[in-house]
C-alpha positions in Angstrom: 115.0 134.3 117.8 115.9 130.8 116.7 114.8 129.5 113.3 113.8 126.4 111.4 116.4 125.3 108.9 114.4 122.4 107.4 111.4 120.2 108.1 109.8 116.9 107.1 106.1 116.2 107.4 104.9 112.5 107.1 101.2 111.7 106.9 99.5 108.5 105.6 100.6 108.0 102.0 102.6 111.2 101.7 105.9 112.7 102.7 106.8 116.4 102.4 110.4 117.7 102.6 110.7 121.4 103.0 107.3 121.9 101.3 108.0 119.6 98.3 106.4 116.2 97.8 109.2 113.6 98.4 107.0 110.5 98.3 103.4 109.7 97.6 101.6 106.4 97.5 98.2 104.9 97.5 96.4 101.6 97.8 97.9 98.9 99.9 101.1 101.0 100.6 99.0 103.2 102.8 98.8 100.4 105.3 101.1 101.8 108.0 104.0 99.4 108.1 103.9 98.9 104.3 103.9 102.7 103.8 107.0 103.2 106.1 108.8 100.4 104.3 108.0 102.0 100.9 109.3 105.4 102.1 112.5 103.6 103.3 113.0 102.0 99.9 112.5 105.4 98.2 115.4 106.9 100.3 117.8 104.2 99.0 119.4 104.3 102.4 121.2 101.1 103.4 120.6 100.5 107.1 119.8 96.8 107.9 118.6 97.6 111.3 115.6 99.5 109.9 113.5 96.3 109.4 114.0 95.3 113.1 112.8 98.7 114.4 109.3 99.3 115.8 107.1 101.8 113.9 108.0 104.7 116.1 111.7 104.3 115.5 111.1 103.8 111.8 109.1 107.0 111.6 111.7 109.1 113.4 114.5 107.5 111.5 113.0 108.2 108.1 112.3 111.8 108.9 115.7 112.4 110.3 117.4 110.7 107.3 115.6 113.1 104.9 116.4 116.2 107.0 120.0 115.3 107.7 120.8 114.1 104.2 124.3 115.0 103.2 125.5 115.6 106.8 128.9 114.1 107.8 127.7 111.3 110.0 131.2 110.6 111.3 131.8 114.1 112.6 130.9 114.3 116.4 128.2 116.9 117.0 128.2 117.9 120.7 126.1 120.9 120.0 123.2 119.1 118.3 120.3 117.8 120.4 117.0 116.0 119.9 113.6 116.5 121.5 110.5 114.6 120.4 106.9 114.4 121.5 103.9 112.1 120.9 100.8 110.9 122.7 101.1 107.1 122.8 104.8 106.8 123.9 105.9 103.3 122.9 102.4 101.8 123.1 102.6 99.8 119.8 105.9 98.1 120.9 104.4 97.6 124.4 101.4 95.7 122.8 103.7 93.6 120.7 105.8 92.6 123.6 102.8 91.9 125.8 101.7 89.3 123.3 104.9 87.3 124.0 104.3 87.1 127.8 100.5 87.1 128.4 100.0 83.4 127.7 101.6 81.3 130.6 101.5 78.2 128.3 103.4 80.0 125.6 105.5 82.3 127.7 108.5 83.5 125.6 109.6 87.1 126.3 111.1 88.6 123.2 114.2 90.7 123.7 113.9 92.1 120.2 110.5 93.5 121.1 111.4 94.5 124.7 114.2 96.8 123.6 111.6 99.2 121.9 109.3 99.5 125.0 110.7 102.9 125.7 109.8 105.9 123.4 113.2 107.5 123.7 114.8 104.5 121.8 114.1 106.5 118.6 116.2 109.5 119.9 119.0 107.1 120.7 118.8 105.5 117.2 119.1 108.9 115.5 121.8 110.2 117.9 124.0 107.1 117.5 123.7 107.0 113.7 124.6 110.7 113.4 127.0 111.0 116.3 124.8 113.7 117.9 126.2 114.0 121.4 124.0 116.8 122.7 121.0 116.6 125.0 118.1 114.2 124.0 114.6 114.0 125.4 111.2 112.5 124.7 107.9 114.0 126.1 104.3 112.8 126.1 101.4 115.1 125.3 97.7 114.4 124.7 98.0 115.9 121.2 100.3 118.1 119.1 100.9 121.4 120.8 103.2 123.8 119.0 103.8 125.9 122.1 105.2 123.0 124.0 107.4 121.9 121.1 108.6 125.4 120.5 109.4 125.9 124.2 111.4 122.7 124.5 113.5 123.4 121.4 114.2 127.0 122.6 115.1 125.6 126.0 117.6 123.2 124.6 119.2 126.1 122.7 119.0 128.7 125.4 119.8 126.6 128.5 121.3 123.4 127.1 123.9 125.1 124.9 122.7 123.5 121.7 123.3 125.2 118.3 121.0 122.7 116.5 118.0 120.8 117.7 116.1 118.1 115.8 112.6 118.3 117.3 108.9 117.7 116.7 106.0 115.3 116.8 106.4 111.5 116.1 103.2 109.6 116.6 103.1 105.9 115.5 100.1 104.2 117.3 99.1 101.9 114.5 95.9 100.7 116.2 94.1 104.0 116.7 95.6 105.9 113.8 98.2 106.1 111.1 101.7 107.4 111.5 102.1 111.2 111.8 105.3 113.1 112.0 106.5 116.7 111.9 110.2 117.0 112.4 112.1 120.2 112.2 115.8 121.0 112.3 116.3 124.2 114.2 119.3 126.4 114.6 120.3 128.9 117.2 120.2 132.7 116.6 119.0 134.9 113.8 119.7 133.8 110.3 121.7 136.9 109.6 123.9 136.2 112.6 125.4 133.2 110.9 126.9 135.1 107.9 126.8 134.3 104.2 129.3 131.4 104.4 128.6 127.7 104.5 126.8 126.2 107.5 128.8 124.4 110.2 127.3 121.0 109.2 125.2 121.7 106.1 126.1 123.1 102.7 122.8 125.0 102.3 121.4 127.5 104.9 117.9 126.1 104.4 114.5 127.8 105.0 115.5 130.3 107.7 112.0 130.3 109.0 111.5 131.8 112.5 110.7 129.2 115.1 107.3 130.2 116.4 104.1 128.5 117.5 102.3 129.8 114.4 104.9 128.5 112.0 105.0 125.1 113.6 101.2 124.9 113.4 101.3 125.9 109.7 103.9 123.2 109.0 101.9 120.6 110.9 98.8 121.4 108.9 100.6 120.8 105.6 99.8 117.4 104.1 
């Protein structure tokens, strides 16, 4: 069985990292974009491109930064993959880009908005920043379904040769709802198979929670 090494849960106004409250806000900071910017400021990460990202990329970026904190970003990781899910794909970015082309009298397509009209841009942002050269994928589901997430992560490990998979749910449709994210870092094999020594990329071995549908549901329900 594969297992969950760490996780991040982001809901409106709150961020959990491995079960501990990392960030909590109220009032105007619960407005979606303001909330994501407030979380970014809390991380003290310096990444100028953040403010140019769409909400989906911001959401995935923030969760990955917390989970991968301390990792050697310059070390190539050919055995680390990414697989994300959501229900609205890149709909928010699509709407924003549509506004730049729908008026024939004010027709000015925005390249800066167009670049985010694919949901897998977020996987690329994370992979490039962390030199993760393994398989990446983005799937669309009508709602969070732990069985599909679990199956995709296990598939990357079993058939894709990945030792680590960053996976989960990243939903950022700001019109119909607030951002919601459950991101897990999963590792191949049983925890005891990896020995007592330091992890390949991480100093701490982490939660060592079995990767199961029930455990993913439990983490998703945390808020």
